[in-house]
Structure formats: structure tokens, C-alpha cells
C-alpha positions as CSV (number, residue, x, y, z in Angstrom):
1,M,-64.5,98.2,-31.3
2,N,-62.0,100.5,-29.2
3,G,-62.6,103.7,-31.2
4,Q,-59.5,103.2,-33.4
5,T,-58.9,103.6,-37.5
6,P,-58.4,100.4,-38.7
7,V,-55.0,99.9,-41.1
8,S,-54.9,99.3,-44.3
9,P,-52.4,96.5,-45.1
10,K,-49.3,97.4,-47.1
11,K,-49.4,96.7,-50.7
12,D,-46.6,94.5,-52.1
13,T,-44.9,96.3,-55.2
14,T,-42.0,94.1,-55.9
15,W,-43.8,92.6,-59.1
16,I,-43.7,96.5,-60.4
17,W,-39.8,96.4,-60.1
18,I,-39.6,93.1,-61.6
19,V,-41.6,94.2,-64.7
20,V,-39.1,97.1,-65.0
21,A,-36.4,94.9,-64.8
22,I,-37.3,93.0,-67.4
23,A,-38.1,95.2,-69.7
24,A,-34.8,97.2,-68.9
25,V,-33.3,94.5,-69.8
26,M,-35.4,93.3,-72.8
27,L,-34.5,97.2,-74.2
28,L,-30.9,96.6,-74.2
29,C,-31.0,93.4,-75.9
30,L,-32.7,94.9,-78.6
31,V,-30.3,98.1,-78.6
32,L,-27.1,95.5,-78.4
33,L,-28.9,93.4,-81.2
34,V,-29.8,96.8,-83.1
35,G,-26.0,97.8,-83.4
36,A,-24.7,94.4,-83.7
37,G,-27.0,94.3,-87.5
38,A,-25.4,97.8,-88.0
39,Y,-21.8,96.1,-87.8
40,A,-22.8,93.1,-89.4
41,V,-23.9,95.0,-92.5
42,W,-21.2,97.7,-92.9
43,K,-18.4,95.3,-92.6
44,G,-20.1,93.1,-95.1
45,Y,-20.7,90.2,-93.5
46,V,-24.7,90.5,-93.8
47,T,-25.9,92.3,-97.5
48,I,-29.6,94.3,-97.9
49,P,-30.7,93.8,-101.2
50,G,-29.9,97.0,-103.6
51,M,-27.1,97.5,-101.7
52,N,-23.5,97.0,-104.0
53,L,-21.6,95.2,-101.4
54,P,-18.4,92.8,-102.5
55,A,-18.7,88.9,-101.6
56,L,-16.3,87.9,-99.0
57,Q,-14.5,85.2,-98.3
58,S,-14.0,83.0,-95.1
59,P,-10.2,82.9,-94.6
60,S,-10.3,79.4,-93.7
61,I,-11.2,78.9,-97.9
62,P,-8.0,79.7,-100.0
63,R,-9.4,81.9,-102.7
64,Q,-9.2,80.3,-106.3
65,I,-8.1,82.1,-109.1
66,A,-9.3,80.4,-112.8
67,P,-6.7,81.1,-115.6
68,P,-8.0,83.5,-118.2
69,S,-9.7,81.9,-120.9
70,S,-8.1,83.5,-123.6
71,N,-4.9,85.9,-124.2
72,P,-5.8,89.5,-125.5
73,K,-4.5,90.0,-129.0
74,G,-0.9,91.5,-128.5
75,T,-0.7,91.0,-124.9
76,V,2.4,88.4,-125.4
77,T,5.5,89.6,-127.1
78,T,7.8,86.7,-126.5
79,I,7.7,82.8,-125.7
80,T,8.1,82.1,-122.0
81,V,9.3,78.6,-120.7
82,E,8.2,78.5,-116.8
83,P,9.3,75.2,-114.4
84,Y,6.4,72.9,-114.3
85,Q,6.0,69.5,-112.8
86,P,3.7,67.2,-115.2
87,Q,0.3,66.0,-113.4
88,R,-0.7,62.4,-113.8
89,N,-4.3,63.2,-115.4
90,D,-2.7,66.7,-117.2
91,Q,-4.6,67.3,-120.5
92,I,-1.4,69.7,-121.4
93,P,0.4,68.2,-125.4
94,S,3.7,67.8,-125.5
95,I,5.2,69.8,-128.0
96,Q,6.4,66.0,-129.5
97,S,2.6,65.3,-129.5
98,L,1.6,68.2,-131.8
99,A,4.4,66.8,-134.1
100,A,3.1,65.0,-136.8
101,N,5.1,61.5,-137.8
102,W,7.5,62.6,-134.3
103,Q,10.1,59.9,-134.1
104,N,12.8,59.4,-131.2
105,P,15.9,60.2,-132.8
106,T,18.6,56.8,-132.5
107,G,22.0,58.6,-134.2
108,P,22.9,62.0,-134.2
109,T,20.1,63.7,-137.0
110,S,17.9,66.5,-137.5
111,N,14.4,66.1,-137.7
112,T,12.4,68.9,-138.7
113,Y,8.5,69.4,-137.4
114,D,6.1,71.7,-138.6
115,I,2.8,72.2,-135.8
116,R,0.0,74.8,-135.1
117,V,-1.3,75.8,-131.9
118,G,-3.4,78.4,-130.7
119,A,-2.2,81.6,-128.9
120,S,-3.6,80.4,-125.9
121,Q,-2.9,76.8,-126.1
122,P,-0.6,75.5,-122.7
123,V,2.1,73.3,-124.3
124,L,5.1,71.4,-121.8
125,L,8.7,71.4,-123.4
126,A,9.9,68.5,-122.0
127,S,12.9,65.7,-122.8
128,G,14.8,63.2,-120.6
129,W,17.1,60.2,-120.8
130,C,15.9,56.3,-119.7
131,T,18.1,53.1,-118.9
132,T,17.9,49.9,-117.7
133,T,19.8,51.2,-114.1
134,K,20.5,53.9,-112.2
135,A,24.5,53.1,-112.3
136,I,23.9,53.2,-116.1
137,L,21.6,56.3,-116.1
138,D,24.3,57.9,-114.0
139,Q,27.1,56.8,-116.6
140,N,24.9,58.0,-119.4
141,L,24.5,61.4,-118.0
142,Q,28.0,61.9,-117.6
143,H,28.3,62.7,-121.6
144,I,24.9,64.2,-122.1
145,K,24.2,67.7,-122.7
146,Y,20.6,69.0,-123.3
147,L,20.6,71.9,-125.4
148,V,17.0,74.4,-126.1
149,E,16.8,77.5,-128.2
150,V,13.3,79.5,-128.1
151,D,13.4,81.7,-131.2
152,G,17.1,81.5,-131.7
153,Q,17.8,82.5,-127.5
154,S,19.7,79.9,-125.4
155,L,17.7,78.5,-122.4
156,D,19.3,77.2,-119.3
157,T,17.0,73.7,-118.6
158,S,19.1,73.3,-115.1
159,K,16.5,76.3,-114.1
160,L,13.2,74.3,-115.3
161,Y,11.7,71.1,-113.5
162,Q,13.9,68.2,-112.6
163,A,12.6,64.9,-112.4
164,N,13.6,61.4,-111.7
165,Q,12.0,58.5,-111.8
166,S,12.8,54.8,-111.4
167,S,11.0,51.6,-111.7
168,V,12.0,47.7,-111.8
169,D,13.5,47.8,-115.7
170,Q,14.4,51.1,-116.1
171,S,15.7,54.5,-114.4
172,C,14.7,58.4,-116.2
173,K,16.1,61.8,-115.6
174,D,13.9,64.7,-117.5
175,F,13.4,68.4,-117.5
176,S,9.9,69.9,-118.4
177,G,8.7,73.3,-118.4
178,I,5.2,74.7,-119.9
179,I,4.7,77.5,-122.1
180,H,1.0,79.2,-121.0
181,A,0.7,81.5,-124.2
182,W,2.0,82.2,-127.7
183,P,2.8,85.2,-129.2
184,T,1.2,85.3,-132.8
185,G,3.1,84.4,-136.2
186,K,5.9,81.8,-136.4
187,H,8.5,80.5,-134.2
188,T,10.6,78.3,-133.9
189,I,12.1,75.8,-131.0
190,K,15.0,73.7,-131.0
191,I,15.6,70.4,-128.7
192,S,19.7,68.6,-129.0
193,M,20.6,66.2,-126.8
194,R,24.6,66.5,-127.4
195,V,26.4,63.3,-126.8
196,D,30.1,63.8,-126.6
197,A,31.4,59.6,-126.4
198,Q,29.5,56.9,-127.3
199,I,26.5,55.4,-124.5
200,N,24.7,52.8,-123.9
201,D,21.4,53.0,-122.1
202,G,21.2,49.0,-121.2
203,W,19.5,48.7,-124.7
204,S,21.3,50.2,-127.5
205,D,24.7,51.8,-128.2
206,Y,24.3,55.7,-129.0
207,P,26.9,57.5,-131.2
208,A,28.4,60.6,-129.9
209,G,27.3,63.5,-132.0
210,D,24.1,66.2,-131.8
211,Y,20.3,64.4,-131.2
212,A,18.2,67.7,-132.4
213,E,14.5,68.0,-133.3
214,I,13.6,71.3,-134.8
215,Y,10.1,72.5,-134.2
216,N,8.7,75.3,-136.9
217,I,5.6,77.0,-134.9
218,T,2.5,78.2,-136.2
219,V,0.7,80.2,-134.0
220,I,-2.8,80.5,-134.5
221,P,-4.8,83.5,-132.9
């Protein structure tokens, strides 16, 4: 022995700072997580039982608005005809299909039909002309004018949906609209095809005159 006091080895405290750093990171993560959760609840992305928050929908999913199942009584005062493009799987009846014993007029005449519809029953209002070829159709249409009256008021058919259809043996042009709701009571719709000179559609001759269909409608509440 030399008489000197032995020196104790210096303790390594690095692990303490590692533990402190890990704890600080975990605390920071916890604070961020709590803050994100509170923000999500505030924005309505997450709901907590008992909270009356409106449901949110992804912006990428278009909102689907279901049509009303019925019309509140008294809210419809006039018949409105809107343009409408018929679909292949439509279950919407045409006004002609609702008329018992409806006949396609083959000459100037006036046929009257009595029909009944529910106040919330959609109905198609459509008419048109077909021929064997496009050339004949164009020639015929120069002499045809459609007149539509709804409760005595003229309807401009050019503002309804217009369709041109062709196949191997025929060519057609028609218009179509839809009536979504009906005022209760009785109403009259008149559809006339006015021909100013004799025409031939490729099958038959049609003399000049008015080919009129009158629908007397009773609306059931």
C-alpha cells in the first residue's frame, strides 16, 4: 500500500437520460392523441354515446335525396309538366296506358277518355310520330304540329324532352314530360296532332285535320 485513498469508478448515468427521453416522447404522443380525439369529436367524425351530433357523409359519395312518398294534401295547386327522359326500366305509366280502350287515331277525330290517378302518382305525358325512314319522317314533320292543353293552358312541347330514335325499319321523333303530383279534383289534358296536309308514314295515308285525345282526370287524394 502506498497510503493513497482509492478512487471509486465513475457511475454511468446515460440510461437515466434515455428513460427520461422515452417518457417525454410517450407523454408528447399521449397529448397529441388526446388532442386529435377531442378534435375528431368536435368535428363530428367520432360520436360519443349520448351526443346528438349530425351524421357526416364522405364528400366522394353523392347525397341521395329520396323522393317524397306522398304529397301533403293541398300543397299542389296546379299541374306542372317537367321534361323527362324515359328510362328502360321505368315503372311510370303513360297517360295513354291509364286510359281504358285507348286507340291510336288513324284519322282526324276526337277521342275522350276518363281516368283516375292518385295525388302522388307520377304520370308520363308523351306523344310522337314514326315512319318507315328518316327521309319520310322529316317530310311528315313539316306538316305536323302538336298542341297540348293542361286545364285549358297551352303547353310548349318544345320545352319537353325531345327524342329521335331509329331502327332498321322505322324512324321516330317524340316528346315526353312527367307530372309528379296532382291537385285533388278534376282536370283535363288534351293532346292534339294537327296535320295541315295529307301525309304518308310509309305504311298508311293520314288526311289533314286534328287528331285529338282528351283525358278527363279525377285525382284521388
